[in-house]
C-alpha positions in Angstrom: -110.7 127.3 125.3 -109.2 124.8 122.9 -105.9 125.0 120.9 -105.3 123.2 117.7 -101.7 123.6 116.2 -101.6 123.5 112.7 -99.2 120.8 111.1 -99.2 123.0 107.8 -96.4 124.7 109.3 -94.3 121.7 110.6 -91.3 120.4 109.2 -92.9 117.6 106.9 -89.4 115.7 107.2 -90.2 115.4 110.9 -94.2 115.2 110.7 -94.6 112.4 113.3 -91.9 113.9 115.7 -93.4 117.6 115.8 -96.8 116.1 116.1 -95.8 114.1 119.0 -93.7 117.0 120.3 -96.8 119.2 120.9 -99.5 116.4 121.3 -99.8 116.7 125.1 -100.2 120.8 125.2 -102.8 120.5 122.5 -106.6 119.6 122.2 -106.5 118.9 118.8 -103.9 118.6 116.0 -105.0 120.4 112.9 -104.6 118.8 109.3 -105.1 121.2 106.3 -106.1 118.6 103.6 -105.6 120.6 100.4 -106.1 119.0 96.8 -104.6 121.8 94.5 -107.9 122.4 93.1 -110.2 124.1 95.6 -107.2 125.9 96.8 -103.8 126.3 95.0 -101.8 124.0 97.4 -101.3 120.5 97.9 -100.8 118.9 101.3 -101.6 115.9 103.0 -104.2 113.0 102.3 -105.6 110.4 104.1 -102.6 108.2 103.8 -100.4 110.5 105.8 -103.1 111.3 108.2 -104.1 108.0 109.0 -100.4 106.8 109.2 -100.0 109.0 112.3 -103.5 108.4 113.8 -102.5 105.3 115.8 -99.1 107.2 116.9 -100.8 110.0 118.3 -103.1 110.2 121.1 -104.5 113.7 120.9 -107.5 114.2 118.6 -107.6 115.1 115.0 -109.2 118.3 113.5 -109.3 117.4 109.6 -110.0 120.3 107.6 -111.0 119.5 103.8 -110.2 122.2 101.4 -111.2 119.9 98.8 -113.9 119.9 96.0 -115.3 116.6 96.8 -115.6 116.0 100.7 -118.1 113.7 100.6 -115.9 111.1 98.9 -112.6 111.6 100.5 -114.2 112.0 104.3 -114.8 108.4 104.9 -111.1 107.6 103.8 -109.7 109.0 107.0 -109.4 106.7 110.1 -111.1 108.7 112.8 -111.5 108.1 116.7 -114.4 109.5 118.7 -113.7 113.1 119.4 -112.2 113.8 116.0 -113.2 116.6 113.8 -113.9 117.0 110.1 -114.7 119.9 108.3 -115.3 120.9 104.7 -116.1 124.0 102.8 -119.8 125.2 102.3 -118.4 126.6 99.0 -117.1 123.4 97.6 -120.6 121.4 97.6 -124.2 121.3 96.6 -125.5 119.5 99.2 -123.9 120.2 102.6 -126.3 118.1 104.5 -125.3 114.8 102.6 -121.9 115.9 103.4 -122.5 116.5 107.2 -124.1 113.0 107.3 -121.5 111.1 105.5 -119.0 112.7 108.2 -121.1 111.9 111.4 -121.3 108.1 109.6 -117.6 107.8 110.4 -117.8 108.9 113.9 -116.1 112.3 113.5 -118.0 115.4 114.6 -119.1 117.8 111.8 -118.2 121.1 110.8 -118.5 123.8 108.0 -115.9 126.1 107.1 -116.5 129.4 105.6 -113.8 131.5 103.5 -113.3 135.1 104.3 -115.8 136.5 102.2 -118.4 133.9 102.5 -121.3 135.2 104.6 -122.8 133.4 107.7 -125.9 133.1 105.8 -124.4 130.4 103.7 -124.5 128.2 106.6 -127.4 129.6 108.9 -129.9 126.8 107.6 -127.2 124.0 108.6 -126.3 125.0 111.9 -128.4 122.8 113.9 -126.9 119.7 112.2 -123.1 120.8 112.8 -121.0 120.2 115.6 -118.9 123.2 115.0 -118.3 126.2 112.8 -114.7 126.8 111.1 -114.4 130.5 110.2 -111.6 131.2 108.0 -109.5 134.3 109.0 -107.2 134.2 105.9 -107.6 132.8 102.5 -107.1 129.1 102.7 -104.3 127.7 101.0 -100.9 128.6 102.7 -99.6 129.0 106.4 -98.2 132.4 107.3 -100.6 134.8 106.1 -101.9 137.9 108.2 -105.2 137.7 110.4 -108.2 139.5 108.7 -109.2 142.0 111.3 -113.0 142.0 109.9 -113.0 138.3 111.1 -113.7 139.6 114.7 -116.9 141.0 113.9 -118.0 137.7 112.0 -117.3 135.8 115.1 -119.3 137.9 117.3 -122.0 137.6 114.9 -121.7 133.6 114.7 -121.6 133.6 118.4 -124.7 135.6 118.7 -126.5 133.6 116.4 -125.4 130.2 117.8 -126.8 131.5 121.1 -129.9 132.9 119.7 -131.0 129.5 118.4 -130.0 127.8 121.7 -127.3 125.6 119.8 -124.3 123.8 121.0 -122.0 124.7 118.0 -118.4 125.4 118.7 -116.7 128.3 116.6 -113.2 127.3 115.4 -111.0 130.2 113.8 -108.1 129.4 111.5 -105.6 131.5 110.1 -103.3 134.5 111.3 -103.7 133.2 114.9 -100.6 134.5 117.0 -99.5 135.7 120.5 -100.5 139.4 119.7 -104.1 138.7 118.5 -105.0 135.3 120.2 -106.7 137.4 123.3 -108.9 139.5 121.2 -110.0 136.6 119.1 -110.9 134.6 121.8 -112.9 137.5 123.7 -114.9 137.8 120.1 -116.5 134.4 121.2 -113.7 131.6 119.5 -113.9 128.2 121.3 -111.4 126.6 118.9 -108.2 128.5 117.8 -105.9 127.1 115.3 -102.0 128.3 115.0 -99.9 127.3 112.4 -96.9 129.6 112.3 -97.3 130.9 115.6 -96.3 127.3 116.9 -94.4 125.4 114.5 -92.7 128.6 112.9 -91.1 129.2 116.4 -87.9 127.8 117.8 -89.5 126.5 120.7 -93.0 125.2 119.5 -93.8 124.1 122.9 -93.0 127.5 124.9 -95.0 129.0 121.9 -98.2 126.8 122.3 -97.9 127.4 126.2 -97.8 131.0 125.7 -100.8 131.1 123.2 -102.8 129.0 125.8 -102.0 131.6 128.6 -103.0 134.5 126.4 -106.1 133.1 125.2 -107.3 132.1 128.7 -106.0 135.3 130.4 -108.9 137.9 131.5 
């Protein structure tokens, strides 16, 4: 089980400090890149993400919630092992975007809004490194986990196994200490947590607790 604390819930005035504080306990640091168009919020862009890239050793997980991921993906300075995902709902040619991401050296993923069916990505699964299943509507931290997502995760895991693919399942939205074990059991490989980490008094302790719960039987 891999954990990716989302900096969307961090104190933006202390972004580097907060990223470094949990880096050694994290498998990835998750960046929610929003353009105010695909989703109703503005957050980070390449300038901010790149500024921290050389100062934080943990791999980055860059989630593009934007209308033109093919144009902007190459602007992120990535290292081997970094992840970049984009929304299938935002593009007309997913294969072209996947190829663009792979050319940067990052691993490529497609993200799905809660109401988007797995059928929208089934034909592209063999081109992906991971599938990002949103368990809240993308845009803001602090939302509640949509319970129906559990069945979607199970179906995705079954589909991936049936096709004999090595595609990881990432889940993002409303992940917390109360539901993380159930989400992990449903088949998630990477779990994103925002408020459940940076919204707590002690983010390191919160992250350690999440890992213990996610990996418990």
